C-alpha positions as CSV (number, residue, x, y, z in Angstrom):
1,X,38.0,32.4,34.9
2,X,35.6,30.2,33.0
3,X,34.0,27.3,34.8
4,X,35.0,23.8,33.4
5,X,32.3,21.1,33.6
6,X,32.6,17.4,33.5
7,X,30.8,15.5,30.6
8,X,28.5,13.9,33.1
9,X,27.5,17.3,34.5
10,X,26.5,18.5,31.1
11,X,24.5,15.4,30.4
12,X,22.8,15.7,33.8
13,X,22.0,19.4,33.2
14,X,20.5,18.7,29.8
15,X,18.5,15.8,31.2
16,X,17.1,18.0,33.9
17,X,16.2,20.6,31.3
18,X,14.4,18.1,29.2
19,X,12.7,16.4,32.1
20,X,11.2,19.7,33.3
21,X,9.9,20.7,29.9
22,X,6.1,20.1,29.9
23,X,6.0,19.8,26.1
24,X,8.5,16.9,26.1
25,X,7.0,15.1,29.1
26,X,4.0,13.8,27.3
27,X,4.5,14.2,23.5
28,X,3.0,12.5,20.5
29,X,5.3,11.9,17.5
30,X,4.4,10.6,14.0
31,X,6.9,8.8,11.9
32,X,8.0,5.6,10.1
33,X,9.5,2.7,12.0
34,X,13.0,1.8,11.1
35,X,15.7,-0.6,12.6
36,X,13.0,-2.2,14.8
37,X,14.6,-4.7,17.2
38,X,13.3,-6.7,20.2
39,X,16.0,-7.6,22.7
40,X,16.0,-10.7,24.9
41,X,15.2,-8.4,27.8
42,X,11.8,-7.7,26.2
43,X,12.7,-4.1,25.5
44,X,12.0,-2.7,22.0
45,X,14.5,-0.4,20.3
46,X,13.8,1.5,17.0
47,X,14.1,4.7,15.1
48,X,11.3,7.0,14.1
49,X,12.0,8.9,10.9
50,X,10.5,11.2,8.3
51,X,11.9,12.7,5.1
52,X,14.2,15.1,6.9
53,X,15.2,13.5,10.2
54,X,15.2,10.6,12.7
55,X,14.6,10.1,16.4
56,X,16.0,7.3,18.6
57,X,13.3,5.5,20.6
58,X,13.0,2.8,23.2
59,X,9.9,1.0,24.6
60,X,10.4,-0.9,27.8
61,X,8.9,-4.4,28.2
62,X,6.1,-3.2,30.5
63,X,4.8,-0.9,27.9
64,X,5.5,-3.2,24.9
65,X,3.3,-5.9,26.5
66,X,0.3,-3.7,26.0
67,X,0.8,-3.6,22.2
68,X,-2.1,-5.2,20.4
69,X,-0.3,-5.4,17.0
70,X,3.2,-6.4,15.9
71,X,5.3,-3.3,14.9
72,X,7.2,-3.8,11.6
73,X,9.8,-1.7,9.7
74,X,8.2,0.7,7.3
75,X,5.0,1.0,9.3
76,X,3.8,4.5,10.0
77,X,2.8,5.0,13.6
78,X,2.0,7.6,16.2
79,X,4.1,7.2,19.4
80,X,3.3,8.8,22.8
81,X,6.0,9.2,25.4
82,X,8.6,11.5,26.9
83,X,11.9,12.8,25.5
84,X,15.0,12.9,27.7
85,X,18.7,12.4,27.7
86,X,20.4,9.1,28.4
87,X,23.3,10.3,30.6
88,X,25.7,7.6,29.7
89,X,25.7,8.3,26.0
90,X,24.7,11.9,26.1
91,X,22.1,11.3,23.4
92,X,18.4,12.2,23.7
93,X,15.8,9.7,22.8
94,X,12.0,9.1,23.0
95,X,10.9,6.8,25.8
96,X,7.6,5.3,24.4
97,X,4.7,4.5,26.6
98,X,2.2,3.7,23.8
99,X,2.1,3.2,20.0
100,X,-0.8,3.1,17.5
101,X,-0.7,2.7,13.7
102,X,-1.1,5.9,11.9
103,X,-4.4,6.1,9.9
104,X,-6.0,2.9,11.3
105,X,-6.6,1.6,14.8
106,X,-4.2,-0.8,16.4
107,X,-7.0,-3.4,16.7
108,X,-7.5,-3.4,13.0
109,X,-3.8,-3.9,12.3
110,X,-3.6,-6.7,14.9
111,X,-6.6,-8.4,13.3
112,X,-5.1,-8.3,9.8
113,X,-1.7,-9.5,11.1
114,X,-3.1,-12.5,13.0
115,X,-5.5,-13.3,10.1
116,X,-2.5,-13.5,7.7
117,X,-0.4,-15.5,10.2
118,X,-3.1,-18.2,10.8
119,X,-4.0,-18.3,7.1
120,X,-0.4,-19.1,6.2
121,X,-0.3,-21.8,8.9
122,X,-3.4,-23.5,7.3
123,X,-5.9,-22.9,10.2
124,X,-8.5,-21.7,7.7
125,X,-8.1,-24.5,5.2
126,X,-11.5,-26.1,4.3
127,X,-10.0,-29.6,4.5
128,X,-9.8,-29.2,8.3
129,X,-13.4,-28.3,8.7
130,X,-15.5,-31.0,10.5
131,X,-19.1,-31.8,9.5
132,X,-21.8,-30.9,11.9
133,X,-24.0,-33.8,13.2
134,X,-27.4,-33.8,11.5
135,X,-29.2,-34.7,14.8
136,X,-27.0,-33.7,17.7
137,X,-27.9,-35.4,21.0
138,X,-25.9,-32.9,23.2
139,X,-25.2,-29.2,22.4
140,X,-22.7,-27.1,24.4
141,X,-23.1,-23.3,24.4
142,X,-20.0,-21.4,25.5
143,X,-20.9,-17.8,26.1
144,X,-21.9,-15.3,28.8
145,X,-24.8,-16.5,31.0
146,X,-26.0,-12.9,31.4
147,X,-26.3,-11.7,27.8
148,X,-29.4,-11.7,25.6
149,X,-27.6,-13.9,23.1
150,X,-27.8,-17.0,25.3
151,X,-31.5,-16.4,26.0
152,X,-32.2,-16.3,22.3
153,X,-30.2,-19.4,21.6
154,X,-31.9,-21.4,24.3
155,X,-35.4,-20.3,23.1
156,X,-34.7,-21.3,19.5
157,X,-33.2,-24.7,20.5
158,X,-36.2,-25.4,22.8
159,X,-38.6,-24.5,20.0
160,X,-36.9,-26.2,17.1
161,X,-35.3,-29.3,18.6
162,X,-36.4,-30.1,22.2
163,X,-34.9,-33.6,22.0
164,X,-31.3,-32.2,22.4
165,X,-29.7,-31.8,25.8
166,X,-28.3,-28.2,25.9
167,X,-25.5,-27.4,28.3
168,X,-24.5,-23.9,29.0
169,X,-20.8,-23.3,29.9
170,X,-20.7,-19.7,31.2
171,X,-17.7,-17.6,30.4
172,X,-16.8,-14.0,30.2
173,X,-16.8,-12.8,26.6
174,X,-15.2,-9.4,27.2
175,X,-12.2,-8.1,29.0
176,X,-8.7,-9.5,29.7
177,X,-9.9,-12.7,31.4
178,X,-12.3,-13.6,28.6
179,X,-9.9,-15.3,26.2
180,X,-8.5,-17.7,28.9
181,X,-12.0,-18.7,30.0
182,X,-13.1,-19.4,26.5
183,X,-10.0,-21.5,25.8
184,X,-10.5,-23.5,29.0
185,X,-14.2,-24.0,28.3
186,X,-13.5,-25.5,24.8
187,X,-10.8,-27.8,26.2
188,X,-13.1,-28.9,29.1
189,X,-16.0,-29.8,26.8
190,X,-13.6,-31.8,24.6
191,X,-11.8,-33.5,27.5
192,X,-15.0,-34.9,29.0
193,X,-16.8,-35.4,25.7
194,X,-19.8,-33.3,26.9
195,X,-21.3,-32.5,23.5
196,X,-21.7,-33.5,19.9
197,X,-21.3,-29.9,18.8
198,X,-20.2,-26.5,20.3
199,X,-21.6,-23.1,19.8
200,X,-19.4,-20.2,21.0
201,X,-19.9,-16.5,20.6
202,X,-21.7,-13.5,22.0
203,X,-24.0,-10.6,20.9
204,X,-23.0,-7.6,18.9
205,X,-20.7,-4.8,20.0
206,X,-17.7,-2.7,19.0
207,X,-14.5,-4.3,17.7
208,X,-13.0,-3.9,21.2
209,X,-16.1,-5.7,22.7
210,X,-15.7,-8.6,20.3
211,X,-11.9,-8.8,20.7
212,X,-11.9,-12.0,22.8
213,X,-12.9,-13.9,19.6
214,X,-9.9,-12.3,17.7
215,X,-7.4,-13.7,20.2
216,X,-4.8,-16.2,18.9
217,X,-5.3,-18.5,21.8
218,X,-9.0,-18.7,21.2
219,X,-8.5,-19.4,17.5
220,X,-6.1,-22.2,18.2
221,X,-8.4,-23.8,20.8
222,X,-11.2,-23.8,18.2
223,X,-8.9,-25.4,15.6
224,X,-7.7,-28.0,18.1
225,X,-11.3,-29.0,19.1
226,X,-12.2,-32.5,18.0
227,X,-15.8,-31.6,18.5
228,X,-17.3,-29.4,15.7
229,X,-17.4,-25.7,16.6
230,X,-19.9,-23.0,15.4
231,X,-18.7,-19.5,15.7
232,X,-21.6,-17.2,16.4
233,X,-20.2,-13.7,17.2
234,X,-22.0,-10.3,16.9
235,X,-24.2,-9.2,14.1
236,X,-24.0,-10.4,10.4
237,X,-21.5,-7.7,9.3
238,X,-19.1,-8.5,12.2
239,X,-16.3,-10.9,11.3
240,X,-13.8,-12.3,13.8
241,X,-10.8,-14.6,13.6
242,X,-12.9,-17.3,15.3
243,X,-15.3,-17.2,12.2
244,X,-12.4,-18.2,9.9
245,X,-11.1,-21.0,12.1
246,X,-14.5,-22.5,13.2
247,X,-16.0,-25.4,11.3
248,X,-19.1,-23.2,10.6
249,X,-19.6,-19.5,10.8
250,X,-23.0,-18.2,12.0
251,X,-24.1,-14.7,11.2
252,X,-25.5,-14.2,14.7
253,X,-25.9,-16.3,17.9
254,X,-29.6,-17.0,16.9
255,X,-28.4,-18.2,13.5
256,X,-26.0,-20.5,15.2
257,X,-28.8,-22.1,17.1
258,X,-30.8,-22.5,13.9
259,X,-27.8,-24.1,12.0
260,X,-27.2,-26.7,14.7
261,X,-30.8,-27.8,15.2
262,X,-33.1,-29.5,12.8
263,X,-36.6,-27.9,12.8
264,X,-39.2,-29.9,14.7
265,X,-41.9,-28.6,12.3
266,X,-40.0,-30.2,9.4
267,X,-39.0,-33.3,11.2
268,X,-42.6,-34.4,12.3
269,X,-43.9,-34.7,8.7
270,X,-40.8,-36.5,7.7
271,X,-41.0,-38.9,10.6
272,X,-44.7,-39.5,9.7
273,X,-43.7,-40.4,6.2
274,X,-41.0,-42.8,7.5
275,X,-43.6,-44.4,9.7
276,X,-46.0,-45.0,6.8
277,X,-43.2,-46.4,4.7
278,X,-42.1,-48.7,7.6
279,X,-45.7,-49.9,8.2
280,X,-46.1,-50.6,4.4
281,X,-42.7,-52.5,4.3
282,X,-43.6,-54.6,7.4
283,X,-47.0,-55.4,6.0
284,X,-45.4,-56.6,2.8
285,X,-42.9,-58.6,4.7
286,X,-45.7,-60.3,6.8
287,X,-47.6,-61.1,3.6
288,X,-44.6,-62.7,1.9
289,X,-43.8,-64.7,5.1
290,X,-47.4,-65.9,5.2
291,X,-47.2,-67.1,1.6
292,X,-44.0,-68.9,2.4
293,X,-45.6,-70.5,5.4
294,X,-48.6,-71.6,3.4
295,X,-46.3,-73.2,0.8
296,X,-44.3,-75.0,3.5
297,X,-47.5,-76.3,5.1
298,X,-48.3,-78.3,2.0
299,X,-44.8,-79.4,1.4
300,X,-44.2,-83.2,1.5
301,X,-41.5,-83.0,4.0
302,X,-43.9,-81.6,6.6
303,X,-46.9,-83.7,5.5
304,X,-44.9,-87.0,5.6
305,X,-41.4,-86.6,7.0
306,X,-40.9,-90.4,7.2
307,X,-41.3,-90.9,3.5
308,X,-38.9,-88.0,2.9
309,X,-36.3,-89.8,5.0
310,X,-37.0,-93.1,3.2
311,X,-36.2,-91.4,-0.1
312,X,-33.0,-90.1,1.3
313,X,-32.1,-93.6,2.5
314,X,-32.6,-95.0,-1.0
315,X,-30.5,-92.3,-2.5
316,X,-27.8,-93.1,0.1
317,X,-27.8,-96.8,-0.8
318,X,-27.6,-96.0,-4.5
319,X,-24.6,-93.7,-3.9
320,X,-22.9,-96.4,-1.7
321,X,-23.3,-99.0,-4.4
322,X,-21.8,-96.7,-7.0
323,X,-18.9,-95.8,-4.8
324,X,-18.2,-99.5,-4.1
325,X,-18.3,-100.3,-7.8
326,X,-16.0,-97.5,-8.6
327,X,-13.5,-98.5,-5.9
328,X,-13.4,-102.1,-7.2
329,X,-12.8,-101.0,-10.7
330,X,-10.1,-98.7,-9.5
331,X,-8.4,-101.5,-7.5
332,X,-8.5,-103.9,-10.5
333,X,-7.0,-101.4,-12.8
334,X,-4.2,-100.7,-10.4
335,X,-3.5,-104.4,-10.0
336,X,-3.2,-104.8,-13.7
337,X,-0.8,-101.9,-13.9
338,X,1.3,-103.4,-11.1
339,X,1.5,-106.9,-12.7
340,X,2.6,-105.4,-16.0
341,X,5.3,-103.3,-14.3
342,X,6.5,-106.3,-12.2
343,X,6.9,-108.4,-15.4
344,X,8.9,-105.8,-17.2
345,X,11.1,-105.3,-14.2
346,X,11.7,-109.1,-13.8
347,X,12.6,-109.4,-17.5
348,X,15.3,-106.7,-17.0
349,X,16.7,-108.3,-13.8
350,X,20.3,-109.6,-13.9
351,X,19.2,-112.6,-11.9
352,X,17.0,-113.7,-14.7
353,X,20.0,-113.8,-17.0
354,X,22.0,-115.9,-14.5
355,X,19.2,-118.4,-14.3
356,X,19.8,-119.2,-18.0
357,X,23.4,-120.3,-17.3
358,X,25.2,-117.0,-17.4
359,X,27.5,-115.7,-14.7
360,X,28.7,-112.2,-13.6
361,X,32.4,-111.4,-12.8
362,X,33.3,-108.6,-10.4
363,X,36.5,-107.4,-8.8
364,X,37.0,-107.5,-5.1
365,X,35.9,-103.9,-4.8
366,X,32.6,-104.8,-6.4
367,X,33.3,-103.2,-9.8
368,X,32.0,-105.3,-12.8
369,X,34.5,-106.8,-15.1
370,X,33.5,-105.7,-18.6
371,X,36.8,-106.2,-20.4
372,X,40.1,-108.1,-20.1
373,X,41.6,-104.6,-19.7
374,X,39.9,-104.4,-16.3
375,X,42.0,-107.2,-14.7
376,X,45.6,-108.5,-14.5
377,X,46.9,-112.0,-13.7
378,X,47.0,-112.7,-9.9
379,X,43.9,-110.6,-9.3
380,X,41.0,-112.2,-7.3
381,X,37.6,-112.3,-9.0
382,X,34.2,-113.0,-7.6
383,X,32.1,-115.0,-10.0
384,X,28.3,-114.8,-9.3
385,X,26.1,-117.6,-10.6
386,X,22.5,-118.3,-10.0
387,X,22.9,-120.0,-6.6
388,X,26.0,-118.2,-5.1
389,X,29.4,-116.7,-5.7
390,X,32.8,-118.3,-6.6
391,X,36.1,-116.6,-5.6
392,X,39.0,-117.4,-8.0
393,X,42.4,-116.1,-9.0
394,X,43.3,-115.1,-12.5
395,X,46.3,-117.0,-13.9
396,X,46.3,-116.0,-17.5
397,X,44.5,-113.5,-19.8
398,X,43.7,-114.2,-23.4
399,X,42.4,-111.4,-25.5
400,X,40.0,-112.0,-28.4
401,X,38.3,-109.6,-30.8
402,X,34.7,-110.4,-31.5
403,X,33.0,-108.7,-34.3
404,X,36.1,-106.6,-35.2
C-alpha cells in the first residue's frame, strides 16, 4: 500500500533537502529587479528575473539595513543568499543576505543616487553658497587629529596667516561613527559661533575610506551651516558629495588652507602701501587745517570780537525798525478795510431804513408781511419802528396794484 503524506510533510521534506544542499546554502544569483516593495516591517520583497525565468526573493530588515544604495526596478544586481522552501506556501524563494549592483560597485551607485537626490532638492544651487571672509579671525578645522592632512593645514595657516586663531575639532573621518561625529562637530561650531569659516575633510584614500563625506547627514549638516564651509577631501581627482554642497571645494586639505588664508607675503607690501597712503592723507589734512587756522587767526571776529558784536547789534536794530514799520503799515491797511466793510454793512441794515421813517410789519410768528395776501382781518401784527414795536389788530384789508 502506498504511503499518503500530508502537504506540510512534503513541504518540510523539500525544505530539509534544500537546506542541506551546499550549493543552495550560499549562492550568488544575477538578475534584474522586478516588483520591488519595502513593507512597513522593513523587509524587502522582490523578484529576480532574466529572459527565461524568475525567482522570488526576500531580504529581511537586518540585511537590508546594510545596503549602501537604493534598489530600483529594472536595476541589474547580484544577490547572495540561500534558497529554501517557505513551508506555509510550499514555494521556494531566495533569502538574500547581500546585494550589489551588477557591473559597478554599490558605493558608486549610492553616490550617484544621493547626488541626484540632493541636486533635485537644490542643495547644490549656487545661490545658496556663502562668501568666504577675506580676513577670517577664527578658523575651525574639522578632521582627524592623527592624519597628515591636519599637520599640513596647520603648517600652511601658520606660515601664510599667523593672525588667525585656528581651532581643531577632532573627529573620526572613517568608519561607521565618522558621519555622526562630523555632523555634531559642524553643529557645535555653529551653535557656539566658534569660527568665521570651517574647513572639513581628510587626506586621500579609496572610495570606501572617503565615504563619510558622501553620507547624506554630513551633506545636510554642511548645507545647514550658517558659517561658510570649505570641503577639502582627498586628492584633486577625488570628488565627494560634500564638495557639491559646501560653499567652496578645495582640491586637497592643503589647498583648503590656502583658500581660506590670505598670504602674509602679499599682505605686508599691501599694508605698507596703505600706510604710505594714510600718512600722505593725514599730512595733507594737517596742512589744510593749518591753512584754515591761519586764516581764522587773522579774521576780524577773532581780532576784535566786540566790534563784531556791535555790527550785529546795529543789524538787529535795523531789522527791528523795519519790522515795526511793516506792522504799523499792516495795521493801518486792515483798519481801512474794516471801516469800509462796516460802512457797507451799515448801509444795508434794516435799522437804517427805519430811522428814515419807515416801519416793518411782522406776523406773530416772526414772519415778515410782504403782501396783503399774507394776512387776514383779525390777525395781530407787530409793527417795528425805529424806537420799538407796536402790536395791532387788522380790521380791514385794502388791496392796491402799484405799477401794474
